[in-house]
TILUMTI-752426 format. One record per residue (C-alpha): residue in one letter; residue number from 1; x, y, z. Coordinates in steps of 0.001 Angstrom, whole numbers. Layout:
! residues N
<'A' NUM <X Y Z>>
...
This chain:
! residues 82
<'M' 1 <15004 19983 18033>>
<'R' 2 <13250 22304 15602>>
<'T' 3 <13635 21707 12001>>
<'T' 4 <11344 22400 8832>>
<'I' 5 <10487 19819 6118>>
<'T' 6 <7980 19480 3277>>
<'L' 7 <5386 16263 3228>>
<'D' 8 <3979 15399 45>>
<'D' 9 <-34 16204 317>>
<'D' 10 <-869 12746 915>>
<'V' 11 <1156 12270 3724>>
<'A' 12 <312 15366 5406>>
<'S' 13 <-3137 14521 4958>>
<'R' 14 <-2695 10978 6478>>
<'L' 15 <-881 12691 9202>>
<'E' 16 <-3793 15283 10374>>
<'T' 17 <-6623 12504 10138>>
<'E' 18 <-4618 10436 12308>>
<'A' 19 <-4286 13313 14645>>
<'R' 20 <-7814 14112 14664>>
<'R' 21 <-8728 10489 15243>>
<'S' 22 <-6195 9991 18146>>
<'G' 23 <-6808 13516 19571>>
<'Q' 24 <-3057 13671 19599>>
<'S' 25 <-1198 16839 18092>>
<'F' 26 <218 16780 14615>>
<'K' 27 <3920 17044 16234>>
<'T' 28 <3334 13765 18446>>
<'V' 29 <1634 11842 15545>>
<'V' 30 <4610 12778 13083>>
<'N' 31 <7009 11665 15843>>
<'E' 32 <5174 8163 16695>>
<'F' 33 <5250 7488 13350>>
<'L' 34 <8846 8424 12111>>
<'R' 35 <9770 6619 15341>>
<'S' 36 <7990 3631 14218>>
<'G' 37 <9341 3701 10560>>
<'L' 38 <12946 4005 11814>>
<'M' 39 <12295 921 14489>>
<'Q' 40 <10523 -1575 11538>>
<'R' 41 <13836 -753 9339>>
<'Q' 42 <16127 -1519 12354>>
<'T' 43 <14326 -4501 13282>>
<'A' 44 <13999 -5742 9652>>
<'G' 45 <17557 -6539 9271>>
<'K' 46 <19147 -7969 6089>>
<'A' 47 <16982 -10144 4037>>
<'P' 48 <18043 -13912 3401>>
<'R' 49 <20161 -14390 224>>
<'F' 50 <18196 -15577 -2586>>
<'V' 51 <19566 -19068 -3930>>
<'V' 52 <18418 -21004 -6866>>
<'A' 53 <18771 -24968 -6978>>
<'P' 54 <19704 -26187 -9984>>
<'L' 55 <17513 -28913 -11406>>
<'D' 56 <18704 -31205 -13946>>
<'L' 57 <15764 -31763 -16660>>
<'G' 58 <17869 -34308 -18795>>
<'G' 59 <19155 -33102 -22073>>
<'A' 60 <16999 -32327 -25371>>
<'L' 61 <15197 -35068 -27012>>
<'P' 62 <16913 -37391 -29461>>
<'G' 63 <17102 -35526 -32797>>
<'R' 64 <16414 -31741 -31170>>
<'S' 65 <18647 -29047 -30021>>
<'Y' 66 <18577 -26018 -28042>>
<'D' 67 <20534 -24025 -30560>>
<'D' 68 <17612 -22959 -32470>>
<'I' 69 <14795 -21877 -29753>>
<'G' 70 <12441 -20793 -32494>>
<'A' 71 <12351 -23981 -34444>>
<'L' 72 <11614 -25807 -30827>>
<'L' 73 <8580 -23474 -30115>>
<'E' 74 <7104 -23339 -33388>>
<'E' 75 <7408 -27252 -32927>>
<'A' 76 <5736 -27392 -29857>>
<'E' 77 <3411 -24398 -30080>>
<'G' 78 <2846 -24130 -33754>>
<'P' 79 <3831 -21464 -36325>>
<'R' 80 <1744 -18523 -34438>>
<'H' 81 <3869 -18936 -31441>>
<'R' 82 <4941 -15345 -31320>>
């Protein structure tokens, strides 16, 4: 099949370099890299689902509350915590 595509300059340069290095035609190099990329996509499959396992860290310390995070940060890190 014959078609026209527009390659970004950096991609065209890398393909030309590879064609010179390998002694293959530009067309052959483009086709090989396209095949390789398409095969990687097919074999990559779907990524496993990311699951976060909750961990109970207990409640707030006696006399403290999570309702005012700013106050907790100031107590833990000092008045310049920002």
